[in-house]
C-alpha positions as CSV (number, residue, x, y, z in Angstrom):
1,M,86.0,159.0,124.2
2,V,87.1,160.9,127.3
3,Q,83.9,160.1,129.2
4,L,84.1,156.4,128.2
5,K,87.8,156.2,129.5
6,L,86.9,157.9,132.8
7,A,84.1,155.4,133.2
8,I,86.4,152.5,132.6
9,Q,88.8,153.8,135.2
10,E,86.0,153.8,137.8
11,I,84.8,150.4,136.8
12,F,88.1,148.7,137.3
13,T,89.1,150.3,140.6
14,G,89.7,147.7,143.4
15,I,89.0,144.4,141.4
16,R,91.6,141.9,142.6
17,I,91.6,138.1,142.3
18,N,93.8,135.1,143.0
19,P,93.2,133.0,139.9
20,Y,94.8,129.8,141.4
21,V,92.5,129.8,144.4
22,V,89.4,130.4,142.2
23,L,90.4,127.5,139.9
24,G,91.7,125.3,142.7
25,I,95.0,124.7,140.9
26,S,98.7,125.1,141.6
27,P,100.6,128.1,140.2
28,N,102.9,125.6,138.6
29,A,100.1,124.0,136.6
30,N,100.7,123.7,132.8
31,K,98.2,124.9,130.1
32,T,96.6,121.4,129.7
33,E,96.0,121.2,133.4
34,V,94.5,124.7,133.5
35,K,92.2,123.8,130.5
36,L,90.9,120.6,132.1
37,K,90.4,122.3,135.5
38,F,88.5,125.2,133.8
39,K,86.3,122.7,132.0
40,Q,85.5,120.9,135.2
41,K,84.8,124.0,137.1
42,M,82.7,125.5,134.3
43,K,80.3,122.5,134.6
44,E,79.8,123.3,138.3
45,V,79.1,127.1,138.0
46,R,77.4,127.3,134.5
47,D,74.1,128.5,135.8
48,D,75.6,131.2,138.1
49,D,76.6,134.2,136.0
50,R,78.7,135.8,138.8
51,L,80.7,132.7,139.6
52,R,81.1,131.9,135.9
53,A,82.5,135.4,135.2
54,E,84.9,135.0,138.1
55,L,86.0,131.6,136.8
56,C,86.5,133.0,133.3
57,L,88.6,135.9,134.6
58,A,90.8,133.5,136.7
59,D,91.4,131.4,133.6
60,D,92.3,134.4,131.5
61,I,94.7,135.8,134.1
62,I,96.7,132.6,134.1
63,L,96.8,132.4,130.3
64,N,97.2,136.2,129.5
65,K,99.1,137.7,132.4
66,Q,100.4,140.5,130.3
67,Y,96.8,142.1,130.4
68,Y,96.9,142.1,134.3
69,K,98.9,143.7,137.1
70,E,100.2,141.5,139.9
71,S,99.5,143.7,143.0
72,E,100.9,141.1,145.4
73,K,102.0,137.5,145.1
74,D,99.5,135.5,143.0
75,V,96.9,138.3,143.3
76,F,96.1,140.2,140.1
77,E,93.9,143.1,139.0
78,F,93.0,144.5,135.6
79,E,94.8,147.7,134.8
80,P,94.0,148.5,131.2
81,D,95.9,150.7,128.9
82,L,93.1,153.1,128.1
83,N,94.5,153.7,124.7
84,K,94.1,150.1,123.7
85,D,90.4,149.5,123.1
86,N,91.1,145.9,122.0
87,V,92.4,145.0,125.5
88,V,89.4,146.6,127.2
89,G,87.1,144.7,124.8
90,H,88.9,141.5,125.5
91,Y,88.3,142.0,129.3
92,Y,84.6,142.7,128.8
93,T,84.2,139.6,126.6
94,V,86.0,137.4,129.1
95,I,83.8,138.3,132.0
96,G,80.6,138.6,129.9
97,D,79.8,142.2,130.4
98,C,77.6,142.7,127.4
99,I,76.4,146.2,128.2
100,K,79.8,147.7,128.6
101,L,81.1,145.9,125.5
102,A,78.2,147.3,123.5
103,Y,79.0,150.8,124.7
104,L,82.6,150.3,123.8
105,I,81.8,149.0,120.3
106,M,79.5,152.0,119.7
107,N,82.1,154.5,120.8
108,V,85.4,153.0,119.7
109,N,87.3,155.0,117.1
110,E,88.5,152.1,115.1
111,K,86.4,148.9,115.2
112,N,89.2,146.9,113.5
113,D,91.1,147.0,116.8
114,L,88.3,144.8,118.1
115,I,87.7,142.7,115.0
116,Y,91.3,141.7,114.5
117,H,92.1,141.3,118.2
118,K,93.4,137.9,119.2
119,D,94.9,136.9,122.5
120,P,98.3,135.2,122.7
121,S,96.5,131.8,122.1
122,E,95.2,133.2,118.8
123,R,91.5,133.3,119.9
124,N,89.2,136.2,118.9
125,L,86.4,137.7,120.9
126,L,83.6,135.6,119.5
127,Y,85.5,132.4,120.2
128,L,86.2,133.5,123.8
129,A,82.6,134.5,124.4
130,A,81.3,131.1,123.1
131,R,83.9,129.2,125.1
132,N,83.0,131.1,128.3
133,G,79.2,130.7,127.8
134,H,78.3,134.3,127.3
135,A,75.4,133.9,124.9
136,D,74.4,137.6,125.0
137,V,78.0,138.7,124.1
138,C,78.0,136.2,121.2
139,E,74.8,137.7,119.9
140,L,76.1,141.2,120.3
141,L,79.2,140.4,118.3
142,I,77.3,138.6,115.6
143,N,74.6,141.3,115.3
144,Y,77.3,144.0,114.8
145,G,78.7,141.9,112.0
146,L,82.1,141.9,113.5
147,Y,82.8,138.2,112.9
148,D,82.1,135.3,110.6
149,I,80.3,132.9,112.8
150,N,82.3,130.0,111.4
151,D,85.7,131.8,111.9
152,I,88.4,129.1,112.4
153,Q,91.0,129.6,115.1
154,Y,94.6,128.3,115.0
155,T,93.5,124.9,116.2
156,G,91.0,124.6,113.4
157,S,88.2,124.9,115.9
158,T,85.2,127.3,115.5
159,P,83.1,129.1,118.2
160,L,80.7,126.1,117.9
161,H,83.5,123.7,118.7
162,A,84.4,125.7,121.8
163,A,80.8,126.0,123.1
164,A,80.2,122.3,122.5
165,Y,83.5,121.3,124.2
166,Y,82.8,123.4,127.3
167,G,79.2,122.3,127.6
168,Q,77.7,125.7,126.8
169,K,74.2,124.5,125.6
170,K,72.7,128.0,125.4
171,V,75.5,129.3,123.2
172,V,75.4,126.1,121.0
173,Q,71.7,126.7,120.4
174,L,72.3,130.4,119.6
175,L,75.1,129.7,117.2
176,L,73.0,127.0,115.4
177,N,70.2,129.5,115.1
178,Y,72.6,131.9,113.5
179,G,73.7,129.3,111.0
180,A,76.9,127.9,112.5
181,R,78.2,124.9,110.5
182,T,78.3,121.5,112.2
183,D,80.5,119.8,109.6
184,I,83.8,121.7,110.2
185,K,86.6,119.5,111.6
186,N,89.5,120.9,113.6
187,K,93.1,119.9,113.4
188,F,92.3,117.0,115.7
189,G,89.8,115.6,113.2
190,N,86.8,116.4,115.4
191,S,83.5,118.1,114.5
192,P,81.6,120.1,117.2
193,K,79.5,116.9,117.8
194,D,82.7,114.8,118.4
195,E,83.8,117.3,121.1
196,A,80.4,117.9,122.7
197,M,80.6,117.6,126.5
198,T,77.0,116.2,127.0
199,E,74.6,114.0,125.1
200,E,72.1,116.8,125.1
201,I,74.4,119.0,123.1
202,K,75.2,116.1,120.8
203,N,71.5,115.7,120.1
204,L,71.2,119.4,119.4
205,L,73.9,119.2,116.8
206,E,72.4,116.0,115.2
207,Q,69.0,117.7,114.9
208,N,70.7,120.5,113.0
209,E,71.9,118.1,110.3
210,T,68.4,117.2,109.3
211,D,66.4,119.0,106.5
212,R,65.0,121.8,108.7
213,I,63.4,123.7,105.8
214,D,61.4,120.7,104.7
215,I,60.3,120.0,108.3
216,M,59.1,123.6,108.6
217,Y,57.3,123.5,105.3
218,K,55.4,120.3,106.3
219,S,54.4,121.9,109.6
220,L,53.1,125.0,108.0
221,L,51.3,123.0,105.3
222,S,49.5,120.9,108.0
223,K,48.3,124.2,109.6
224,N,47.0,125.6,106.3
225,I,49.6,128.4,106.5
226,A,51.7,127.4,103.5
227,T,50.6,126.2,100.0
228,N,53.7,124.7,98.5
229,I,57.5,124.9,98.4
230,I,59.4,126.0,95.3
231,P,63.1,125.3,94.5
232,L,64.9,128.0,92.6
233,Y,67.9,127.0,90.3
234,S,71.0,128.7,89.2
235,H,73.4,127.0,86.7
236,G,71.5,123.7,87.3
237,E,71.9,123.8,91.1
238,I,69.2,124.6,93.7
239,I,70.3,128.0,95.0
240,A,67.1,128.9,97.0
241,K,63.9,127.4,98.4
242,K,60.7,129.3,98.9
243,I,57.9,128.3,101.2
244,V,54.8,130.1,99.7
245,C,52.4,131.3,102.3
246,R,48.6,131.8,102.2
247,L,47.4,135.4,102.5
248,N,45.4,134.5,105.5
249,N,45.9,138.0,107.1
250,L,44.7,140.0,104.0
251,P,42.0,142.4,105.1
252,E,38.6,142.0,103.4
253,E,38.9,145.4,101.8
254,Y,42.0,144.3,99.9
255,N,42.1,141.8,97.1
256,I,44.8,139.4,95.9
257,S,45.0,140.7,92.4
258,D,45.8,144.2,93.6
259,V,48.5,142.8,95.9
260,S,50.0,140.8,93.1
261,E,49.9,143.5,90.4
262,N,50.4,146.8,92.2
263,W,52.1,146.2,95.6
264,I,55.9,146.4,95.9
265,T,58.2,143.5,96.5
266,A,60.3,143.9,99.7
267,W,62.4,141.7,102.0
268,H,62.9,141.2,105.7
269,G,65.9,139.3,107.2
270,T,65.2,137.3,110.3
271,R,65.9,134.2,112.4
272,F,64.7,130.7,111.8
273,Q,62.9,130.5,115.2
274,Y,60.7,133.5,114.3
275,L,59.5,132.2,110.9
276,E,56.5,130.2,111.9
277,S,55.0,133.1,113.9
278,I,55.7,135.5,111.0
279,A,54.1,133.1,108.5
280,E,51.0,132.8,110.7
281,I,50.3,136.3,111.9
282,G,52.6,138.5,109.7
283,L,55.4,140.9,110.5
284,K,54.8,142.9,113.7
285,P,56.6,146.0,115.0
286,A,58.9,146.0,118.1
287,G,56.6,146.0,121.1
288,G,54.0,143.8,119.3
289,K,53.3,140.2,120.2
290,T,54.2,136.9,118.6
291,K,51.6,134.2,118.1
292,E,52.7,132.8,121.4
293,G,52.0,136.1,123.1
294,K,55.7,137.0,123.7
295,E,56.7,140.6,123.2
296,I,58.8,141.3,120.1
297,K,62.1,143.0,121.2
298,I,64.6,144.8,119.1
299,C,67.8,142.8,118.5
300,V,71.0,143.8,120.3
301,G,72.9,146.4,118.2
302,H,69.7,147.7,116.4
303,I,68.3,151.2,116.8
304,A,66.3,151.4,120.1
305,R,62.5,151.7,120.0
306,D,62.5,155.1,121.8
307,R,65.2,156.7,119.7
308,T,64.5,159.7,117.4
309,V,65.9,159.4,113.9
310,D,65.4,162.1,111.2
311,N,62.9,163.8,113.5
312,V,60.8,160.6,113.8
313,P,60.2,159.7,117.4
314,N,60.2,156.0,118.5
315,W,62.0,155.1,115.3
316,G,62.5,151.4,116.2
317,E,58.8,150.9,117.0
318,A,57.8,150.0,113.5
319,I,58.1,147.3,110.8
320,F,61.2,147.5,108.6
321,V,61.6,145.9,105.2
322,S,63.9,146.6,102.3
323,P,63.5,146.6,98.5
324,S,66.9,144.9,98.4
325,I,67.5,141.3,99.5
326,F,71.3,142.2,99.4
327,Y,70.7,144.7,102.2
328,C,68.7,142.2,104.2
329,A,71.4,139.7,103.7
330,H,73.7,141.7,106.0
331,P,74.5,139.7,109.2
332,A,72.7,142.3,111.3
333,Y,69.4,141.2,109.7
334,A,69.4,137.8,107.9
335,K,70.6,135.0,110.0
336,E,71.6,131.5,108.7
337,I,70.7,127.9,109.4
338,V,72.3,124.7,108.4
339,S,69.8,122.3,106.8
340,S,70.9,119.0,105.3
341,N,74.5,120.1,105.9
342,E,74.1,123.3,103.7
343,T,74.0,126.8,104.9
344,W,71.1,129.0,104.0
345,K,70.3,132.7,104.7
346,I,66.8,133.4,106.0
347,F,64.4,136.0,104.5
348,V,60.7,136.9,104.6
349,E,59.4,138.0,101.2
350,V,56.5,140.6,101.5
351,R,54.4,142.8,99.3
352,V,54.0,146.4,100.6
353,K,51.2,148.7,99.7
354,P,52.4,151.8,97.7
355,K,52.8,155.0,99.8
356,S,52.3,153.1,103.1
357,Y,55.9,153.5,104.1
358,M,58.6,156.0,104.7
359,E,61.8,155.6,102.7
360,H,65.2,155.8,104.5
361,G,68.8,155.2,103.6
362,S,71.1,152.5,105.0
363,T,71.6,152.4,108.8
364,V,74.3,149.8,108.4
365,I,77.8,151.2,108.9
366,R,79.9,151.4,105.7
367,Y,77.3,149.4,103.6
368,N,78.6,148.6,100.1
369,Y,76.0,149.2,97.5
370,K,75.6,146.8,94.6
371,I,75.4,148.1,91.0
372,G,71.8,149.4,90.4
373,E,70.8,149.0,94.1
374,P,68.3,151.6,95.3
375,R,69.7,154.3,97.7
376,A,66.5,154.2,99.8
377,L,67.2,150.8,101.4
378,E,64.8,150.8,104.3
379,Y,61.1,151.1,104.3
380,R,59.6,152.0,107.6
381,I,55.9,151.1,108.2
382,E,54.0,152.5,111.2
383,P,52.4,149.9,113.5
384,K,48.9,151.2,112.6
385,D,49.6,150.2,108.9
386,E,50.9,146.7,109.5
387,K,48.0,145.3,107.4
388,D,49.8,147.0,104.4
389,V,52.6,144.5,104.6
390,Q,51.6,141.0,103.5
391,V,53.9,138.0,103.9
392,I,54.3,136.1,100.6
393,S,57.0,133.6,101.3
394,L,59.7,132.3,103.6
395,T,62.8,132.3,101.4
396,F,66.0,130.4,102.1
397,V,69.0,131.3,99.9
398,K,72.5,129.8,99.8
399,G,75.1,132.4,100.8
400,K,77.3,131.9,97.8
401,L,74.6,133.6,95.6
402,F,75.4,136.9,97.4
403,E,79.1,136.3,97.1
404,N,78.9,135.9,93.4
405,A,76.3,138.4,92.4
406,Q,77.6,141.9,91.4
407,K,74.4,143.7,90.3
408,F,71.1,144.3,92.0
409,D,69.2,142.7,89.1
410,D,71.3,139.5,89.5
411,V,68.9,138.2,92.1
412,G,65.6,139.4,90.6
413,F,64.7,135.7,89.9
414,L,64.1,135.3,93.7
415,N,60.9,137.4,93.6
416,F,57.8,135.3,93.8
417,K,55.6,135.4,90.7
418,F,51.9,135.1,91.4
419,P,50.2,132.5,89.1
420,K,47.9,133.9,86.5
421,E,44.2,133.3,87.0
422,D,44.0,130.9,84.1
423,D,47.1,128.9,85.3
C-alpha cells in the first residue's frame, strides 16, 4: 500500500477549485438550489468529460466540505487522509477516475471500507457514479460485485432513479443492461420513469418493461437460430425460460448424438446485448470478433488477456465456462434484465467436449461454495478449440432460485435434455 499512497499524494498536489464559480451559484445557496443548479449545469456539460468531472467535484465540495481543505476563501483542494481508503474512493468516484478507482479497489486492504461508505447525504459510490454520469465507474463497481444494482438510498431512490433524474442516458442504458428494476418507487412515490429528465430516457425505461425475452426468441426464430422456447417450473411458478438454439456451428466431423450423450454441460454468464451474437456464432475468446465484427474485450475487473496465471500465459485470451450455474450467477459474470417487470439472470448453456479444457478453481474473491459444488469451477478452453464448445440454449433464471437453493443438485433441472430420436 505504500506505493499506492505515494502515488495518491502526487496525484492530488495542486488541485484547487472554487465550487461556487464553477456552479455559478452563491456561497449562501441552500441544498435545493445547489441540486437544481447542478442538474441544469449537468445538461450543458454532459458530453465533455473534463467539464463534467469539474462540475461534479464542485457539487461535492459544497455538500461534503469535510473531505476538502479550504486553502483560501471559497477555494478548496482535496487533501485526503491516506489511511482512509473510503474517502479516496469517494473522490475518485465523484470525478469519474475509473482507472485509479480500479487500482484502489485491487489494492485496498479492506473492501468493506468502500462497500459500506456513504457520504453525509447517505449516498453510496454506485449511486454517486450513476448520478454523475460515470458509466465506466458504474460498470467497474458492478463487475466487482461491490453493490446491489437496486440498492435503495435514504430517499428510497436507486442508482437508476439518479441517472434518470440527471439525464444520464448512457448510465440508464448500462443499468438496464445489468438488470436494474424500473418499478421501484422512492419516498416521493416516483419510479425512475416518473423522474426521467428527457423523453428519450422515458422511452428507454418503457421499452424495458416489455417482454424482452419473448422478443429475442422471435427474432432468433425468424433467423433460424432458435428452435423453441421452454418454460421451467418450480412449485407451480415459472422460474426459468430457455431459448433452445440450433447447433448451426457444429463441425461436420462431430455429430449431435455424441454431443447430447457424451459432452459435458457447462454455463457461461453474460449480458443481454451479447446473446444474439453468441447464439449465432457461438462463444468466442477475448480478442475474437462478434457477428458484427467488433472485438470482444474483457470486462472491467476480470483477469487481463496478457496476464499469466498458474504458468499459463495470456490467461484471459480464452473461452471460460463453468460446470456450476451458481458460480456463473455471481455478479461478475451473469448480468440481469427486467422483462415483463420481472428480474432474470442471464446464462448461456453449452456442451463441452471432454478433455478439451483446463480445469481451474474459483477466481472470485471469497466465493461461497454450495453443498456438492465442484471445486474446479472454471473450464478454460483455448481459442483453437472453440469448436469444442457448442451453445445449447440461452437461459433466463429468476434470481430467487439462487437465493433459495442450498445444494448444487437443487438446480439440476435447468440442464437441457435432448429429445430422444423417437420423440
